N, C-alpha and C positions, 0 to 999 in steps of 0.2 A: 372548411370540409370537416365532416364528422370523423373522428378517430375511433376505430373499433379495435378491440382486443383481438389478437390472433388466437387460434386454438392453442398453440404452444404456450403463449404468455398466460392464457387463462389457467391451464393446468399447473403451470409453475407457481402461480399465485394462490390458487384455491386449495391445492393439496395441503400445503402447510397451513393454510387459512390464517396467514399473518400479513397484516397490512403494514407497509413501511410508513412510519409516522415521523415527521420532522417538525419539531417545535422549537421556537425561540424560548429560552427559559422564562417561566411565568414570573412576573414581578408581584411583589406584595403591594396592596392598594395604597400603602403609605408612601411608596416610592414613586417618583415622577418618571413616567415612561420616556425613554430617550427618543430623540428625533421626532417629536410630536408637536404640531402647531396647535396650541390650545383653541378650543371652540370659543366663540364670543359668549356663549351661555354657560361656560364651565365654571360656575361660581358657587354652586350649592355644595354644602358639606356632604349631603347624601342624595343619591339619585332615587327617586320614587318610581318603582317599577310595577306595571300591570301585565296581565296575561290574557291572551285571546286564542281560542282554538275553534275548529269547525267540526266538532264531533268527538265521539269517544273512541279513539284509536290507540292501540298499544304503542305505536310509534311516538305519539305525543307524550304518553306516560313515561316511556323510556327516556326521551330526550330531556324533558324538564327535570327529571330526576338526576340525570347525568350532568346537566348544567349546574344544578345545585351542588353535586359532589365535586365538580371542577372548581367551583367558587370556594368550597370548603378547603380543597386541596391547595389552592394558591393563597389562602389566608384572607379572602375577602369576606368570609362569614364563618360562623360556627353555629351548629344546631344539634342538640341532643336528639330532637325529634327526627331530624333528617338522618342522623346516624342509625336510628332504629328502623329505618325503612329499607326496602330493597327494590331493585329494578323490577318493575311490574306493578308496583303500587300505583293507584290512580293519580292522575294529574291534580285533582282537588286535594287529595291527601298530601301530596308533595308540596302543593302551594301553601297549605296550612303550616307545614313544617318550615318552609322558607319564610313565611310571614312571622314566625316566632324566632327566627334566627337572630343572633347577635352580629352586628356589623357596624363598622364605623363609616361605611361608604355607601351602603345599599339599604333600601327599605322596600320589601315586597309587600305591597298594600293588600291586606286580606280581602277587602271588598272589591278590589279591582281584578277579579277573576271572571272572565266572560267566555261562554260557550255559545256561539251563534247557531248551533244546532240544538240547543236546549229549549225547554218550554217557553222561556222568557223571550226568545227571538224567532222561533220557527214559524210563527204565523205572520211575521212581518215581511214586507217586501224589502228589496235591497236598500232603497233610500231610507226606509224606516229603521232598518238595522244600523245604518251608518249614523243616523241622527241619534239613536239611542246610545251607541258607543261614544259618540262625541260628547253627549251630555254626561255620561258616567266618567269618562276620562277627564273631563274638566272638573267635575264634582270632586274627584279624588286627587286632583292636582298631580296627575301622572306626568313624569318626565320622559319615560321610555316604556314602550310596549314590547313584550316578547310575544310573537305570534307563531302559531303552529298550523301548517297547511296552507293551501292556495287560497281558499275562500276567506279564511281569517286574515291572511296577509293583505288581500285586496280590500277587504272591508275596512281594516284599520287605515290602510293607505288612503282610502277615499273619504274616511269619516272626518278627519281633522288633521292639523299639521303636526301632531305628536310624532317624534322620532320612533322608529320601530326596528326590531331585529326579527327576521323570519327564518323558520326551520321547517323541514319536511314538506316543502312544496314540490310538486311534480316538475315544474319548470319555472322558477322564479323570474327568469329573464323574459321568456315568452309571455308570461302573465303580467309583466311590467311591475312586479313587486320590487325589483331592483333594475337599475338602468344598464348594468353591464356584468361581465363575467368576473374579472379579477377585482374590480372595485365598482361601487354602485353609481358613482358620479352624482350622488345626491346626499346632501348633508343630513337628511332625515331618514334615509333608507339604508338597510343592510340586510343581506340574505345569505344563508349558507348555500353555496353553489357547489354541486358535485356534477360536473359536466357529463352529459350522455348517460345518465343513470339507466333509463329505459333501454338505450342502445346497448349498453354493456350487458344488461340482463338478457336482451334478445340475442346477443352474440353467444352467450352461454346456452340459450335455448337451441340455437342453430348448431352449435358444436355437439350437443348431446343428442338431439332428435333428428337433425337434418331435414326438417320439414320444408316442403316446396309449396304447400298450400295451407294457409292458416285461416281461422275464423275469429272474429271479434264481435262483441256486442257493446254498444255504448249509447248514451243519450245524444240524439242528433242536434246538438247545439255547438256554437263556436267555442264556448268556454269548455264544455265537456270534451270536445275534440282534443283540447290541450291537456286538461287535468287527468283525463282517463288514460293518457298515454297512446291514444289512437294515432295522433300525429307522428309520434316516434315509430309506431308500427309501420305506418305508410312509408316513412322515410327509409327505414331499415329494409323493408320489403322491396322497395324500388332499387336500392343499392345492391341487393342480393338476389334479385329476380325471383322473389317469392310472391305468389298470388294471395291476395287478401279478399276473403268473403266477409261481408258485413251484414249485420242485422241491427236495428235500432229499437231501443226500449226507453220510454220516458221514465225519468226518475219520479218517485212519489214524494210529494212535498207537504201533505197534510198529516202524515204520520198516523192515520187511522188504520185500524185492522183491515178495513175494506180496501183502502188504497194499497196497503202492503200486499194483500192477496192478489189484487189485480197485477201489481208489479211482478210478483213471484210467478204467476201464471204466464205473463208476457215473456219473462225470462226463459221459462221452460219451453214455451212455444218457439222462441228464437233459437234455443239450443237444439231443439229437434230438427228445425230447418237446416241449421248448419251441419249437424251430424249426418244428415241425409245428402249434403251437398258434395261430399267427396273430399273434405279437407283432411290433411294429415295431422293437424294439431289445432287445439283451441287455445287462444290466448285470453285469459281472464283479466279484464281491466277493472276499473273501479266498480264496486257492486254494493247494492243496499241489501243484499240477502242476509237473513239471519243465519247464525252458525248452524242451527239444526236443520236448515233447508238446503244446505249445500249438496248433500248426497242425492237428494231427490232431483234437484235441478241440473246436476251434472251427469245424471244417469244416462241420458242419451249418448254422451261421448264414451262413457265407461262401457256401455253395452256394445259399442262398435269398436272398442280397442283404441280410441283416439286419446292421446295424452292431453291433459289440461295443465297448461303452464301459466302461472299467475305473474303478472308484472305489477300487481296491485299491492300485495302484502304476503309475507310468509305465513301469516295467520290463515290465509286461504288454504294453505297446504295442511295445516292442522285440522281444518274443517272438511277437507276432502279433495282439494286439487292435488294433482300428482307431484308437481315440482314448482319451485320458485327460487330466486336467489336473494339473499339479504345483502343490500347494497350499502347499509349504514353501520359504521362502528360507533355506536351511541356513546360509549365511554370516552373515546378520544375526540369525537365531535363536541362532547360536553366540555372537555378541556380546551378545545379550540375556541368555543364560545366564551368560556371563562377568561381566557387570555384577552379576547377582544373586548369583553366588558371591562376588564382592567384598563385597557388602553382608552376606552371611552370615558371611564371615570377620571382618568388622568388628563383628559382634555382633547383626545383625538376626535376628529370629525368622523362620522360614520362613512363618509365618502372616501376616506383614506385608509380604512381598515380592510385588510385582505378578506375575500369572501370564499375562495376556493379551498376545499378540503375533500380529498377523495380517499376511498378505501377499496380494498380488493373484494370481489364478490364471494359470498359463502352459499353453497348449495344446500337446499332444504328439500326433503322428499317425504312422501306419505307411503309407507310400506303396504298398507291395506289397499290403497288405490292402485299402486304399482301391481299388486297381485291380481286385483279384479280386472284391471285393464289388459293385463297380459303383455305389457311392454317389457322388453329386455334391454337393460342398460349395461353399458360396459363396466368392467371392474374398476377402471379409473374413476368413472362417475360415482359409483357406489362408495368407493374409498374416500372420495373427496367430500362427500356430504357431511356438513357440520352438524346437521340435525336430521333425524329420521323419525317422523311421527307415526304412531299406530292409528288404528281406526278411532275416529272421534266419537265419543259416547256422551257428550254433554259436559257441562261444567260441574 
C-alpha cells in the first residue's frame, strides 16, 4: 500500500526545510568495510568508472557533482578542479574534473562519458544504442557505470553485463533498473530509491490546491506512462477521488526544428483542450519544451486561472509553471552514493548495498505566474517556499 504524507506532516517537514539524515560514518577507502562479503571480482586496485545520462538536465549535473564532492569528503579522491566547480556546472565539466582526480581506488575514465540523447546516439534505435554502449564500455575496460535517468539506466542494463549504479530515475523498480526497493537482488544492479516521489509531490499539490479534477499530457506509450509520472497520477487520483483528464502528444525524436515546432503546436493544442475541459489544475509531466516556449504553451491555463503544478522538475517553475516540489537533497544523496561506492570498492556486492534514501519536499513557486493566474495561496504555503522565481527572461 502506498504511504502518503499527511497535511500536518508535510507542513512540519517543509517549513523548516530540513531533511532528517542518518548515515553510518563514512569509511576511508583504505579501510576494509565491516560485515561485507567480498565479491568474487573484487581484486582490482582501482575501479574504472564510466558515466551515462539521457539528456542535459540540471538534476544530472547536480547529482554527479555532489557524488564527486561526497567522494572527496570521505577521502576516496582529491581534485583541485572539482574544488573550483560549483553545483550547477555541467555534467561534462564535472566529469572532466573527476577524470583528473587523484585517487588510490577509483579511475573516472575520461572517454567513458556517454549521453544517449546527444548527436552520437539520437539517430540510433534502442538496439543500436545498446550495441554502441556495449562496444564503448568494453573498449574502455569499464568496471562500473554511473547512470542518470530512466532511459540511461535501462540502456546500460540491456547493453552488456557491466555493473551499474543509477540515480534520478522516475521509478527504478517499475522500470526494472533494480529488482527491489531496499536491495536490488542483483549483483550488477543498484539504484537510488526514494519511494513514492511523485506521490509525495502530489500530496503537496493536493494540500495546497485541493484540486478535484486535473489534466495531464504525455506520450501514449507504456514506457512514457511510467517515466512521465502519469502512472503515479492515476494511482494517486484513484486513492483520492480526483478526476484525471488526459491528452496525448507524441515526443519528437529527430530533433529537427520542424519536428520541434510540430511538437510545440501539439502541446499548445492539447493544453487548450484541457483548459476548456473544466479542470481545476494542470499537472505538467515530462516535457520536451524549450525554456523560452513555456509561457506561450502554458498561456491557456494562465488565462483561465488554472494552476500549473510540475511533477517533472523545479526548473519548469523557473520557466513559467506555478509550483513544484524539489524531492531530492542532492548533497546528501551524493554522500549516500559515496558511502555505497566505498562499500563496493571494499568488496560488497551491489545486491547487498542499501538503496533507499529519502528527503523531505521543498516547495518552489513562480511569483509572476502566481500573479498572472490570480491564485491565492495560504500564508503557510508562501512561508514554506524554499525558492520563489520571478518571471523568466531567458538565460
